[in-house]
C-alpha positions as CSV (number, residue, x, y, z in Angstrom):
1,M,15.8,-25.6,-28.0
2,P,18.4,-28.3,-27.0
3,R,21.5,-29.2,-28.9
4,A,22.2,-32.8,-30.0
5,R,24.4,-33.6,-26.9
6,E,21.9,-32.2,-24.5
7,L,19.5,-34.9,-26.0
8,G,22.1,-37.6,-25.4
9,I,23.2,-37.8,-29.1
10,R,27.0,-38.0,-29.2
11,V,28.8,-37.9,-32.5
12,G,32.2,-39.5,-32.8
13,V,34.8,-40.2,-30.2
14,L,36.9,-37.0,-30.1
15,P,36.5,-34.5,-27.2
16,T,34.8,-31.2,-27.8
17,G,36.0,-27.8,-26.7
18,P,34.3,-26.0,-23.8
19,T,31.4,-24.6,-25.8
20,N,31.4,-27.2,-28.5
21,S,31.4,-24.4,-31.1
22,V,33.5,-22.0,-33.2
23,L,33.9,-19.9,-30.1
24,D,36.4,-22.4,-28.8
25,V,39.0,-21.1,-31.2
26,A,40.6,-18.1,-29.4
27,G,39.7,-14.8,-30.9
28,V,36.8,-16.1,-33.0
29,G,33.4,-14.6,-32.7
30,L,29.9,-15.4,-34.1
31,G,27.0,-12.9,-34.3
32,H,23.6,-12.9,-35.9
33,A,21.0,-10.4,-37.0
34,T,17.6,-12.1,-37.6
35,V,14.9,-10.5,-39.8
36,W,11.5,-11.9,-38.9
37,R,8.4,-10.1,-40.2
38,D,4.9,-10.9,-41.3
39,D,3.7,-7.5,-42.5
40,P,3.5,-6.3,-45.3
41,V,5.4,-9.4,-46.6
42,V,6.8,-12.4,-44.9
43,A,10.5,-12.2,-44.0
44,R,12.3,-15.2,-42.5
45,T,15.9,-14.3,-43.2
46,G,19.0,-12.6,-41.8
47,V,22.8,-12.4,-41.7
48,S,25.4,-14.1,-39.6
49,C,29.0,-13.0,-39.2
50,L,32.0,-15.2,-38.3
51,L,34.8,-12.9,-37.0
52,L,38.2,-14.5,-37.5
53,A,40.5,-11.8,-36.1
54,E,40.2,-8.0,-35.7
55,D,43.4,-7.4,-37.6
56,A,42.7,-9.8,-40.5
57,Y,43.1,-7.1,-43.1
58,R,46.6,-6.2,-41.9
59,R,47.5,-9.8,-41.1
60,P,45.5,-12.1,-43.4
61,V,44.4,-15.5,-42.3
62,P,45.5,-18.6,-44.2
63,A,42.5,-19.9,-46.1
64,G,41.6,-22.5,-48.7
65,G,38.3,-23.8,-50.2
66,A,36.6,-26.8,-51.7
67,V,33.4,-27.3,-53.6
68,L,31.3,-30.5,-53.5
69,N,28.6,-29.2,-55.8
70,G,28.8,-25.7,-57.1
71,A,25.2,-24.3,-57.5
72,G,25.8,-21.5,-55.1
73,E,27.9,-18.4,-54.5
74,C,30.7,-17.3,-52.1
75,T,32.4,-14.1,-52.8
76,G,36.1,-14.0,-52.0
77,F,36.4,-17.7,-52.7
78,I,38.5,-17.2,-55.9
79,T,40.7,-14.7,-54.1
80,A,41.2,-17.1,-51.2
81,A,42.2,-19.8,-53.7
82,E,44.7,-17.6,-55.4
83,W,46.3,-15.9,-52.4
84,A,45.6,-18.7,-49.9
85,A,44.3,-16.0,-47.5
86,A,41.2,-14.3,-46.2
87,E,41.3,-10.8,-44.9
88,T,37.7,-10.1,-43.7
89,P,35.1,-11.8,-41.5
90,V,32.9,-14.4,-43.2
91,Y,29.3,-13.4,-43.7
92,L,26.4,-15.7,-44.3
93,T,23.0,-14.8,-45.7
94,S,20.3,-15.7,-48.2
95,T,20.8,-15.8,-51.9
96,M,19.0,-12.6,-52.9
97,Q,20.6,-10.6,-50.0
98,L,24.3,-11.4,-50.9
99,G,24.9,-8.1,-52.7
100,R,23.5,-6.0,-49.9
101,V,25.7,-7.9,-47.4
102,Y,28.8,-7.5,-49.6
103,D,28.2,-3.8,-49.8
104,A,27.8,-3.4,-46.1
105,A,30.9,-5.6,-45.4
106,C,33.0,-3.4,-47.6
107,Q,31.8,-0.3,-45.7
108,I,32.6,-2.0,-42.4
109,E,36.2,-2.6,-43.5
110,L,36.5,1.0,-44.8
111,D,35.3,2.3,-41.5
112,R,37.7,0.1,-39.5
113,D,40.9,0.6,-41.6
114,G,41.7,3.5,-43.9
115,G,44.2,1.4,-45.8
116,V,41.3,-0.4,-47.4
117,A,40.8,2.6,-49.7
118,D,44.4,2.2,-51.0
119,D,44.5,-1.5,-51.5
120,V,40.8,-2.5,-51.7
121,V,39.2,-5.5,-50.0
122,I,37.1,-8.4,-51.2
123,P,34.8,-9.6,-48.3
124,V,33.8,-13.3,-48.0
125,V,30.0,-13.7,-48.2
126,G,28.3,-17.1,-48.7
127,E,24.7,-17.7,-49.4
128,C,21.9,-20.3,-49.3
129,D,18.4,-20.1,-50.8
130,D,15.7,-19.5,-48.1
131,S,12.9,-18.8,-50.5
132,F,10.8,-21.8,-49.3
133,L,10.1,-19.9,-46.1
134,N,11.1,-16.3,-46.9
135,D,9.6,-14.0,-49.5
136,C,12.7,-13.2,-51.5
137,R,11.0,-10.7,-53.8
138,R,11.9,-8.0,-51.2
139,M,15.3,-7.0,-50.1
140,H,14.9,-7.6,-46.3
141,V,18.4,-7.3,-45.0
142,T,19.8,-3.8,-44.4
143,S,23.3,-2.5,-43.8
144,S,22.4,-2.0,-40.2
145,D,21.6,-5.7,-39.9
146,V,25.1,-6.5,-41.2
147,V,26.7,-4.1,-38.8
148,A,24.6,-5.6,-35.9
149,A,25.8,-9.1,-36.8
150,H,29.4,-7.9,-36.9
151,D,29.1,-6.1,-33.6
152,A,27.5,-9.2,-32.0
153,A,30.4,-11.3,-33.3
154,L,32.9,-8.9,-31.7
155,A,31.0,-9.1,-28.4
156,S,30.8,-12.9,-28.4
157,R,34.6,-13.6,-28.4
158,G,35.7,-15.5,-25.4
159,S,32.2,-16.4,-24.3
160,S,31.8,-19.5,-22.1
161,S,28.5,-20.3,-23.7
162,A,27.7,-21.7,-27.1
163,P,26.3,-19.2,-29.6
164,D,22.7,-19.2,-30.8
165,E,22.0,-21.9,-33.5
166,G,19.1,-23.0,-35.6
167,A,16.6,-20.4,-36.9
168,V,18.8,-17.4,-36.3
169,G,20.6,-14.9,-38.5
170,A,21.3,-16.4,-42.0
171,G,19.7,-19.7,-40.8
172,T,16.2,-18.2,-40.1
173,G,14.6,-19.4,-43.3
174,M,16.7,-22.5,-44.1
175,T,15.5,-26.1,-44.4
176,C,17.7,-29.2,-44.0
177,L,16.9,-32.9,-44.9
178,G,13.2,-32.2,-44.9
179,F,13.2,-30.4,-41.5
180,K,14.0,-27.0,-40.2
181,G,17.7,-26.3,-40.6
182,G,19.9,-23.2,-40.2
183,I,23.0,-22.4,-38.2
184,G,24.9,-25.2,-36.6
185,T,28.4,-25.5,-35.0
186,S,30.6,-28.0,-33.2
187,S,34.3,-28.3,-32.2
188,R,36.9,-31.0,-31.4
189,V,40.2,-30.9,-29.6
190,V,43.0,-33.0,-31.1
191,G,46.8,-32.9,-30.4
192,G,46.5,-29.7,-28.4
193,H,44.6,-27.9,-31.2
194,T,41.0,-26.9,-31.6
195,V,39.1,-27.6,-34.8
196,A,35.6,-26.1,-35.2
197,V,33.0,-26.2,-37.9
198,L,30.2,-23.7,-38.6
199,L,27.5,-24.6,-41.1
200,L,24.6,-22.9,-42.8
201,T,22.5,-26.0,-43.6
202,N,19.9,-26.0,-46.3
203,F,20.3,-29.3,-48.1
204,G,19.0,-32.8,-48.6
205,A,15.8,-34.8,-48.7
206,R,13.8,-36.1,-45.7
207,E,14.2,-39.8,-46.7
208,D,18.0,-39.5,-46.6
209,L,18.3,-38.2,-43.0
210,V,20.6,-40.2,-40.9
211,V,21.2,-39.5,-37.2
212,I,24.3,-41.2,-35.7
213,G,23.8,-44.1,-38.1
214,V,20.0,-44.5,-37.6
215,P,18.1,-44.0,-40.9
216,V,15.6,-41.7,-39.3
217,G,14.3,-40.4,-42.7
218,R,13.3,-43.8,-43.9
219,R,11.7,-44.9,-40.7
220,L,9.5,-41.8,-40.3
221,P,6.1,-41.6,-42.1
222,P,6.2,-39.5,-45.2
223,A,5.8,-35.7,-44.7
224,P,2.4,-34.1,-45.5
225,S,2.2,-33.0,-49.1
226,A,3.7,-29.6,-49.6
227,P,5.1,-27.4,-52.3
228,A,8.4,-28.6,-53.8
229,R,11.4,-27.1,-52.1
230,P,14.5,-25.7,-53.7
231,A,17.4,-28.2,-54.0
232,G,19.2,-26.3,-51.2
233,S,22.8,-25.7,-50.3
234,C,25.3,-25.7,-47.5
235,I,28.1,-23.3,-46.6
236,G,30.7,-25.0,-44.4
237,L,33.4,-23.1,-42.6
238,V,36.3,-24.8,-40.7
239,V,38.3,-22.7,-38.3
240,T,41.4,-24.0,-36.4
241,D,44.2,-22.7,-34.2
242,A,46.5,-25.3,-35.7
243,P,49.5,-24.0,-37.7
244,V,48.1,-24.7,-41.2
245,D,48.7,-22.9,-44.5
246,G,46.3,-22.4,-47.4
247,A,46.8,-25.8,-49.0
248,A,46.1,-27.5,-45.7
249,C,43.0,-25.3,-45.2
250,A,41.6,-26.5,-48.5
251,R,42.2,-30.1,-47.5
252,L,40.4,-29.5,-44.2
253,A,37.5,-27.8,-46.0
254,R,37.1,-30.7,-48.3
255,R,36.4,-33.0,-45.3
256,V,33.2,-31.1,-44.4
257,G,31.5,-33.0,-47.2
258,L,32.2,-36.3,-45.4
259,G,30.4,-35.0,-42.3
260,L,27.4,-33.9,-44.4
261,A,27.3,-37.3,-46.1
262,R,27.1,-39.0,-42.7
263,A,24.0,-37.0,-42.0
264,G,22.5,-37.9,-45.4
265,S,23.7,-35.5,-48.0
266,V,24.1,-36.7,-51.6
267,A,24.9,-33.2,-53.0
268,H,22.0,-32.9,-55.4
269,H,22.4,-31.3,-58.9
270,G,21.0,-28.0,-57.8
271,S,22.7,-27.8,-54.5
272,G,25.7,-25.6,-53.6
273,E,28.0,-27.2,-51.0
274,I,30.8,-24.7,-50.7
275,F,33.4,-25.0,-48.0
276,L,36.2,-22.8,-46.7
277,G,39.0,-23.7,-44.2
278,L,40.6,-20.9,-42.1
279,G,43.7,-21.2,-40.0
280,L,44.6,-18.9,-37.1
281,G,47.7,-20.8,-35.9
282,L,49.8,-19.1,-38.6
283,R,49.3,-15.6,-39.7
284,M,50.8,-13.7,-42.7
285,D,51.5,-10.1,-43.7
286,R,50.0,-8.5,-46.7
287,E,52.7,-10.0,-48.9
288,Q,51.5,-13.5,-47.9
289,A,54.6,-14.3,-45.9
290,L,53.8,-16.9,-43.2
291,D,54.8,-16.5,-39.5
292,D,56.2,-20.1,-39.2
293,T,56.3,-23.6,-40.7
294,P,52.9,-25.2,-41.3
295,L,51.7,-28.7,-40.4
296,G,51.5,-31.0,-43.4
297,G,51.3,-34.6,-44.5
298,R,50.1,-37.2,-42.0
299,A,50.2,-34.7,-39.2
300,L,46.9,-33.4,-40.7
301,D,45.1,-36.8,-40.2
302,P,43.8,-36.0,-36.7
303,L,42.5,-32.6,-37.9
304,F,40.7,-34.3,-40.8
305,A,38.9,-36.6,-38.3
306,A,38.0,-33.7,-36.2
307,V,36.4,-31.9,-39.2
308,V,34.3,-34.8,-40.1
309,E,33.0,-35.4,-36.6
310,A,32.3,-31.7,-36.0
311,A,30.6,-31.2,-39.4
312,E,28.2,-34.2,-38.7
313,E,27.4,-32.8,-35.3
314,A,27.0,-29.3,-36.6
315,V,24.3,-30.5,-39.0
316,L,22.3,-32.1,-36.1
317,N,22.8,-29.0,-33.9
318,S,21.4,-26.8,-36.7
319,M,18.3,-29.0,-36.8
320,F,17.6,-29.9,-33.2
321,T,17.9,-26.3,-32.0
322,A,15.5,-25.0,-34.7
323,P,11.8,-24.8,-33.9
324,T,9.1,-25.6,-36.4
325,T,8.8,-22.5,-38.6
326,V,5.9,-21.3,-40.7
327,G,6.9,-18.9,-43.5
328,R,5.5,-17.5,-46.7
329,D,2.3,-18.9,-48.2
330,G,2.0,-21.1,-45.0
331,N,5.0,-23.2,-46.0
332,T,6.3,-25.0,-43.0
333,S,9.5,-26.6,-41.9
334,E,9.0,-28.8,-38.9
335,S,11.6,-29.2,-36.1
336,L,13.6,-32.4,-35.9
337,H,13.1,-32.1,-32.1
338,S,10.0,-34.3,-32.0
339,P,8.8,-37.2,-29.8
340,D,8.9,-39.6,-32.7
341,V,12.5,-38.9,-33.6
342,L,13.7,-38.9,-30.0
343,A,12.0,-42.2,-29.3
344,M,13.7,-43.7,-32.4
345,L,17.1,-42.6,-31.1
346,A,16.6,-43.6,-27.4
């Protein structure tokens, strides 16, 4: 399925990186494990892994978070706020699988670094509710799925192609703005630095959908009657190679919400919009001492603009790359890639 730019839909004015994805930040990897079954129960779920740096436990990554609406969960978020650091990959999955992914992520870190047993580790795992399409009464995701996503992330580093998006990994069962959602990513290059956004989109109402300023949701006919969908959520991750500290990471993370708003989010009462910023331009030791002096003040303005543009485009990529998906009880999320929508945007 094509990405937004392949359909002639261009968001903003800033240039993208070579793959227009999180892979444009050196050393970053993204991998997925998709769980898709129809027997004996319907599974439309999975796990995704954003690898920041192989040595993140020994040399933590500056980090900071922001919450637009807090009806969701992201482990490691409180620790990141306190220490301004992250020391594991970021894993994404569905709400009911978070515990399993957390357990497997701990085991991965124990296997990779014996020091974890002496100083412990708190993996970062974010979730969204995929129960509209996925039968969440069963624990579908296994530890081997988490390992597979982690291994795929390792292998993806330095790729010249964009990663898979849409209905893959954690995005398999997600619905966004009344259409199929899931995994979406985009990047921007400003001032010699790359800023990239990765989203797990599962938010919003169909009538609120806006595509590059066009009120698509209001112009389309109403969707066929269907069971009520959960309020949804969005996990948003910002990754940059700019020299930023934890405070600046939190400020970058907060701008993800502006990109979602441009696409139609109003952050409903039951929605969990949880964002985390991660900086690879400065590293720290386990005592949280930074390598160098971070950017701050007005020098962050170009990075803020990059986050907003990349977040808006990541929403669209998550939707245009996802095919129409039928899940449990025949519940269906249709693809945004449709003749009616494309004609409206022509």
